[in-house]
C-alpha positions as CSV (number, residue, x, y, z in Angstrom):
1,M,-15.9,-14.2,-116.0
2,R,-16.4,-10.8,-114.3
3,Q,-14.4,-7.8,-115.3
4,P,-11.0,-7.9,-113.5
5,T,-10.5,-5.1,-110.9
6,C,-7.0,-4.1,-109.6
7,R,-6.4,-5.1,-106.0
8,A,-4.5,-1.9,-105.4
9,C,-6.0,1.0,-107.5
10,G,-9.4,-0.4,-108.5
11,A,-8.8,0.0,-112.3
12,Q,-10.4,-2.5,-114.7
13,T,-7.9,-2.3,-117.6
14,G,-5.0,-4.6,-117.8
15,D,-3.5,-7.7,-119.4
16,L,-3.5,-11.4,-118.7
17,V,0.3,-12.2,-118.7
18,L,0.4,-15.7,-117.4
19,D,-2.1,-18.5,-117.5
20,L,-1.3,-21.8,-115.8
21,G,-4.7,-23.3,-116.3
22,E,-6.4,-25.3,-113.6
23,Q,-4.1,-26.0,-110.6
24,P,-4.6,-27.5,-107.2
25,A,-4.3,-25.3,-104.2
26,C,-0.6,-25.5,-103.4
27,D,-1.0,-25.0,-99.7
28,Y,-3.3,-28.0,-99.2
29,F,-1.4,-31.3,-98.9
30,P,-3.7,-34.3,-99.1
31,E,-3.1,-37.4,-97.0
32,Q,-1.0,-40.0,-98.9
33,D,-3.9,-42.4,-99.0
34,D,-6.3,-39.8,-100.4
35,P,-6.8,-41.0,-104.0
36,G,-8.0,-37.6,-105.2
37,P,-8.7,-36.1,-107.6
38,D,-7.7,-32.9,-105.9
39,P,-9.9,-29.8,-106.6
40,R,-8.4,-27.5,-109.1
41,Y,-8.8,-23.7,-109.6
42,P,-7.7,-21.2,-112.3
43,L,-4.2,-19.8,-111.7
44,Q,-3.5,-16.6,-113.7
45,M,-1.4,-13.4,-113.4
46,W,-2.9,-10.1,-114.4
47,L,-1.0,-6.9,-114.9
48,C,-2.8,-3.6,-114.2
49,S,-2.3,-1.1,-116.9
50,S,-3.0,1.8,-114.5
51,C,-0.7,1.2,-111.5
52,G,1.4,-1.6,-112.9
53,L,0.7,-4.1,-110.1
54,A,1.1,-7.8,-111.2
55,Q,-1.5,-9.8,-109.3
56,L,-3.4,-13.0,-108.9
57,L,-6.5,-12.7,-111.1
58,V,-8.9,-14.8,-109.0
59,D,-8.4,-17.1,-106.0
60,P,-11.4,-19.3,-104.9
61,T,-9.1,-21.4,-102.6
62,I,-9.2,-21.3,-98.8
63,P,-5.6,-20.7,-97.5
64,E,-4.1,-23.5,-95.4
65,E,-0.5,-22.3,-95.2
66,P,1.2,-25.2,-93.3
67,R,4.3,-23.6,-91.9
68,G,7.5,-25.2,-93.0
69,K,10.9,-25.2,-91.4
70,E,12.5,-21.8,-91.7
71,P,15.5,-22.0,-94.1
72,A,18.9,-21.0,-92.8
73,A,19.2,-18.7,-95.9
74,L,16.1,-16.8,-94.7
75,V,17.5,-16.4,-91.2
76,A,20.8,-15.2,-92.6
77,Q,19.1,-12.7,-94.9
78,A,17.1,-11.3,-92.0
79,A,20.3,-10.7,-90.0
80,D,21.9,-9.0,-93.0
81,A,18.8,-6.8,-93.5
82,V,18.6,-5.8,-89.8
83,A,22.3,-4.8,-89.9
84,R,21.9,-2.7,-93.0
85,V,18.8,-0.9,-91.8
86,A,20.4,-0.3,-88.4
87,A,23.5,1.2,-90.2
88,A,21.1,3.6,-91.9
89,G,19.9,4.9,-88.6
90,L,16.4,3.6,-88.9
91,L,16.4,1.2,-85.9
92,P,17.2,3.4,-82.9
93,P,17.4,1.7,-79.4
94,R,14.1,1.6,-77.5
95,A,12.1,2.3,-80.6
96,R,8.8,0.5,-80.6
97,V,8.3,-2.0,-83.4
98,A,5.4,-4.1,-84.8
99,E,5.7,-6.9,-87.3
100,F,3.2,-8.1,-89.9
101,G,4.3,-11.7,-90.2
102,S,4.3,-14.1,-93.1
103,P,3.5,-17.8,-93.1
104,H,6.9,-18.3,-94.8
105,G,8.8,-17.1,-91.8
106,G,11.5,-14.5,-91.8
107,S,10.7,-12.7,-88.5
108,W,13.1,-10.0,-87.4
109,L,11.6,-9.6,-83.9
110,E,14.2,-11.6,-82.0
111,Q,17.1,-9.8,-83.7
112,L,15.4,-6.4,-83.2
113,A,14.9,-7.1,-79.5
114,C,18.7,-7.9,-79.2
115,R,19.3,-4.4,-80.5
116,G,17.2,-2.8,-77.8
117,L,14.0,-2.3,-79.8
118,V,10.7,-2.9,-78.0
119,C,8.3,-5.3,-79.7
120,T,4.6,-4.4,-79.1
121,G,1.3,-6.0,-79.6
122,G,-2.1,-4.5,-80.0
123,D,-3.0,-1.8,-82.5
124,E,-1.1,1.2,-81.2
125,A,1.2,3.3,-83.4
126,V,4.9,2.4,-83.3
127,D,8.2,3.8,-84.6
128,V,9.0,0.9,-86.9
129,V,6.5,-1.2,-88.8
130,L,7.9,-4.3,-90.5
131,D,6.5,-6.5,-93.2
132,C,8.6,-9.3,-94.7
133,F,6.8,-11.1,-97.5
134,G,3.5,-10.6,-95.7
135,M,1.8,-8.0,-97.9
136,M,1.5,-10.4,-100.8
137,H,-1.0,-12.4,-98.8
138,A,-3.6,-9.6,-98.6
139,P,-6.4,-10.1,-101.1
140,D,-7.3,-6.3,-100.9
141,Q,-3.9,-4.8,-101.5
142,A,-5.0,-1.2,-100.9
143,A,-6.6,-2.1,-97.5
144,G,-3.5,-4.2,-96.5
145,L,-1.2,-1.3,-97.1
146,R,-3.4,1.2,-95.3
147,Q,-3.5,-1.2,-92.3
148,R,0.3,-1.3,-92.1
149,A,0.7,2.5,-92.7
150,A,-1.9,3.2,-89.9
151,R,0.5,1.6,-87.4
152,V,3.3,4.0,-88.2
153,A,3.7,6.8,-85.7
154,P,4.6,10.3,-86.7
155,G,8.3,10.3,-87.7
156,G,8.3,6.5,-87.9
157,V,9.3,4.2,-90.8
158,L,7.5,1.4,-92.8
159,L,9.8,-1.4,-93.9
160,L,8.4,-3.7,-96.7
161,Q,10.3,-6.6,-98.1
162,Y,9.2,-8.4,-101.3
163,H,10.2,-10.8,-104.0
164,S,10.8,-8.5,-106.9
165,L,8.7,-8.8,-110.1
166,D,11.9,-7.9,-112.0
167,T,13.6,-11.0,-110.6
168,I,10.6,-13.2,-111.4
169,V,10.6,-12.0,-115.0
170,R,14.4,-11.8,-115.5
171,L,15.0,-15.4,-114.1
172,G,11.8,-16.8,-115.6
173,Q,10.4,-17.7,-112.2
174,W,6.9,-18.4,-113.5
175,N,6.1,-20.8,-110.7
176,A,6.3,-18.0,-108.2
177,L,2.7,-17.5,-109.2
178,R,0.5,-19.4,-106.7
179,H,-2.8,-19.3,-105.0
180,G,-2.7,-17.1,-101.8
181,H,-0.1,-14.8,-103.2
182,Y,-2.1,-11.9,-104.4
183,A,0.5,-9.5,-105.6
184,Y,3.9,-9.4,-107.3
185,Y,5.6,-6.1,-106.9
186,S,7.8,-4.0,-109.2
187,T,9.4,-1.2,-107.1
188,A,7.6,1.3,-109.3
189,A,4.2,-0.2,-108.6
190,L,4.9,-0.3,-104.9
191,V,6.1,3.3,-104.9
192,R,2.8,4.3,-106.5
193,M,0.8,2.4,-103.9
194,L,2.7,4.2,-101.1
195,E,2.1,7.6,-102.7
196,T,-1.6,7.1,-102.7
197,I,-1.5,6.8,-98.8
198,G,0.8,9.8,-98.4
199,F,4.1,7.8,-98.0
200,R,7.3,8.1,-100.0
201,P,10.3,5.8,-100.2
202,R,13.5,6.7,-98.4
203,R,15.8,3.9,-99.2
204,A,16.0,0.5,-100.9
205,W,18.2,-2.5,-100.4
206,R,18.6,-5.5,-102.6
207,F,19.3,-9.1,-101.4
208,E,20.1,-12.3,-103.3
209,L,17.5,-14.4,-101.5
210,Y,15.0,-16.0,-104.0
211,G,17.2,-14.7,-106.8
212,G,16.5,-11.1,-105.9
213,T,14.4,-9.5,-103.1
214,V,14.0,-5.9,-102.2
215,L,13.6,-4.1,-98.9
216,L,12.0,-0.7,-99.1
217,A,11.9,1.9,-96.3
218,A,9.2,4.6,-96.5
219,S,7.8,7.3,-94.3
220,R,5.0,9.9,-94.4
221,E,5.4,12.9,-96.7
222,A,3.9,15.0,-93.9
223,D,6.9,14.2,-91.6
224,G,8.9,16.8,-93.5
225,P,11.9,16.5,-95.8
226,L,13.0,13.0,-96.4
227,D,16.5,11.8,-95.8
228,A,16.5,9.8,-99.1
229,D,19.3,8.5,-101.1
230,A,19.5,7.5,-104.8
231,S,18.9,3.8,-104.2
232,V,15.2,3.9,-104.9
233,A,15.4,5.9,-108.1
234,A,18.3,3.6,-109.3
235,L,16.2,0.5,-108.6
236,V,13.1,1.8,-110.4
237,E,15.2,2.8,-113.4
238,A,17.0,-0.6,-113.5
239,E,13.7,-2.4,-113.3
240,A,12.2,-0.2,-116.1
241,L,15.0,-1.1,-118.4
242,G,14.3,-4.8,-117.7
243,G,10.6,-4.3,-118.7
244,A,9.1,-5.3,-115.4
245,G,6.0,-3.2,-116.1
246,E,5.5,-4.1,-119.7
247,P,2.9,-6.8,-120.6
248,G,4.9,-8.1,-123.5
249,V,7.9,-8.7,-121.3
250,V,6.1,-10.0,-118.3
251,G,4.1,-12.3,-120.6
252,G,7.4,-14.0,-121.4
253,L,6.8,-16.0,-118.3
254,Q,4.3,-18.1,-120.3
255,V,7.2,-19.2,-122.6
256,S,9.4,-19.9,-119.6
257,A,6.7,-22.1,-118.1
258,R,6.5,-24.3,-121.2
259,R,10.3,-24.6,-121.6
260,H,10.9,-25.3,-117.9
261,A,8.3,-28.0,-117.6
262,A,9.3,-29.8,-120.8
263,G,13.0,-29.6,-119.8
264,L,12.3,-31.1,-116.4
265,H,10.2,-33.9,-117.7
266,D,12.8,-34.9,-120.3
267,W,15.6,-34.8,-117.7
268,L,13.6,-37.1,-115.3
269,V,12.9,-39.5,-118.1
270,A,16.6,-39.6,-119.1
271,E,17.6,-40.2,-115.5
272,R,15.1,-43.1,-115.1
273,T,16.3,-44.6,-118.4
274,A,19.9,-44.4,-117.2
275,G,18.8,-46.3,-114.1
276,R,19.5,-43.4,-111.7
277,T,17.2,-42.8,-108.7
278,V,15.9,-39.2,-108.3
279,V,14.0,-37.8,-105.3
280,G,12.9,-34.2,-104.6
281,Y,13.7,-32.0,-101.7
282,G,11.4,-29.3,-100.4
283,A,7.7,-29.6,-100.7
284,A,7.4,-25.9,-101.5
285,S,4.6,-24.1,-103.2
286,R,6.6,-23.5,-106.3
287,A,7.1,-27.2,-106.8
288,V,3.3,-27.9,-107.1
289,S,2.7,-26.1,-110.4
290,L,6.1,-27.2,-111.8
291,L,5.4,-30.9,-111.2
292,L,1.9,-30.6,-112.6
293,Q,3.0,-28.6,-115.7
294,A,5.8,-31.1,-116.3
295,G,3.5,-34.1,-116.0
296,V,5.6,-35.7,-113.2
297,D,4.2,-38.5,-111.0
298,A,5.7,-41.1,-108.7
299,T,7.1,-43.2,-111.5
300,L,9.5,-40.3,-112.3
301,L,9.9,-38.9,-108.9
302,P,9.1,-41.5,-106.2
303,A,9.3,-39.0,-103.2
304,V,9.8,-35.5,-102.1
305,V,11.8,-35.0,-98.9
306,D,10.8,-32.2,-96.5
307,A,12.0,-31.1,-93.1
308,S,8.6,-30.1,-91.9
309,P,6.9,-32.7,-89.7
310,A,3.5,-31.2,-90.6
311,K,3.8,-32.3,-94.3
312,R,4.9,-35.9,-93.7
313,G,2.4,-38.6,-94.4
314,H,0.9,-36.3,-97.1
315,R,1.5,-36.1,-100.8
316,M,2.2,-33.3,-103.3
317,P,-1.0,-31.6,-104.5
318,G,-2.2,-32.9,-107.8
319,T,0.1,-35.8,-107.9
320,D,0.7,-39.2,-106.2
321,I,4.2,-38.2,-105.0
322,P,4.6,-38.8,-101.2
323,I,6.3,-36.4,-98.9
324,V,8.8,-38.2,-96.7
325,A,11.2,-37.4,-93.8
326,P,14.9,-36.5,-94.4
327,S,15.9,-39.8,-92.8
328,E,14.7,-41.5,-96.0
329,I,17.7,-40.0,-98.0
330,A,20.0,-42.4,-96.2
331,W,18.2,-45.6,-97.2
332,R,17.0,-44.5,-100.6
333,R,20.5,-43.5,-101.6
334,P,19.4,-41.4,-104.5
335,S,21.8,-40.6,-107.4
336,R,20.2,-37.2,-107.8
337,I,18.2,-34.9,-105.4
338,L,16.1,-32.4,-107.2
339,L,16.1,-29.2,-105.0
340,F,12.9,-27.2,-105.4
341,V,14.2,-24.3,-103.2
342,P,17.7,-23.4,-104.5
343,D,18.3,-21.1,-101.5
344,L,18.6,-24.3,-99.4
345,L,21.6,-25.6,-101.3
346,A,24.3,-24.6,-98.7
347,E,22.2,-25.8,-95.8
348,V,21.4,-29.2,-97.3
349,R,24.9,-29.8,-98.5
350,R,26.1,-29.4,-94.9
351,S,23.2,-31.5,-93.4
352,F,23.5,-34.3,-95.9
353,A,27.2,-34.5,-96.7
354,D,26.9,-38.3,-97.4
355,V,24.9,-37.5,-100.6
356,E,28.0,-36.2,-102.5
357,A,30.4,-38.5,-100.6
358,S,28.6,-41.5,-102.1
359,G,28.6,-40.0,-105.6
360,G,25.1,-38.3,-105.5
361,R,24.4,-34.8,-106.8
362,W,22.0,-32.0,-105.9
363,V,20.1,-30.6,-108.9
364,N,18.6,-27.2,-109.0
365,A,15.0,-27.7,-110.1
366,E,14.8,-24.2,-111.5
367,T,17.6,-24.7,-114.0
368,V,18.0,-28.5,-114.0
369,R,21.7,-27.9,-113.2
370,A,23.6,-30.1,-110.8
371,W,26.1,-29.2,-108.0
372,P,28.8,-30.2,-108.3
373,P,28.4,-30.0,-112.1
374,L,27.5,-33.1,-114.0
375,E,28.6,-34.1,-117.5
376,A,27.0,-31.9,-120.2
377,A,24.9,-34.8,-121.5
378,S,23.0,-35.1,-118.2
379,T,21.9,-31.4,-118.2
380,S,21.2,-30.7,-121.8
381,H,17.4,-31.3,-121.8
382,L,16.5,-27.9,-120.5
383,E,18.6,-26.2,-123.2
384,R,16.9,-28.2,-125.9
385,A,13.4,-27.5,-124.6
């Protein structure tokens, strides 16, 4: 294998901190009648020892990115973020705004237009440049950041939202690693990247989405004194205490992967033995590596329900598990629904109230914990793994 080169700073020294072996591309969903085998590719996370950026080591896949249904939690978080940024005085009426979108949704444009901002196309410089979970999809991270910064007019602001590496490490979210996601940011690493293009952070906000996401506001150093508060420094310090930039700490994700996969497999076996039907909900990218690492097939999980019409009639990559419509919950009457995107919990409980009314339970696939809580015997497998 060629010498790794950092996608942000170009350095060639670093550490392999997570290796999930050969995995199918998690954004390509084969037809249900496609027998496979599905092509597999290395899936590894590398931590640059120079700038501290955690990143996808190699990615020979071709992104497909079938757009899913935008979760209500993502819409609510966008509204919260817009309100906070506006309260900080960074969204003046009639300001021009450009958005670098993400295939995962989360657009602010409609809400910004309601506040009097003017959404523009083309390549002209604007007052507000917004990127919500889009930067991670740029294979060349340095070029991707320069592209966004080039759109910021003098005196303007760059807003970057990202799933925090600190969150990923702290919560053991090893399956956040996927093909097509090229970078996983600690705040310190992103601050360094901004400094190389003459930008400095002004303010940071933290949200509970995905367990912990960060929105960072930055502007050019050349624009004069920055109206900065202590939020960025406090966030960098807190993440440093958690070890988000240390290979030994980030490498703990490898242990998390083994324990999580073994715990899920044991739980599904116990549910089948007890005669309870389990289906999944949410054909999300994070579910692909989890199911494969756990050795789960249709005998343990006969279906994954998903609200996206584009995914129906397909199966989960690397498995024989079909993706089915939400209407199948009613006739399958599962005892347990394994929720692969925990942020959907409030939304699905409202939409499928009959699940709990008939004695069923939603189970968080990240922790193998049920809501409402089950008896201890049903949720002990992850603890023993």
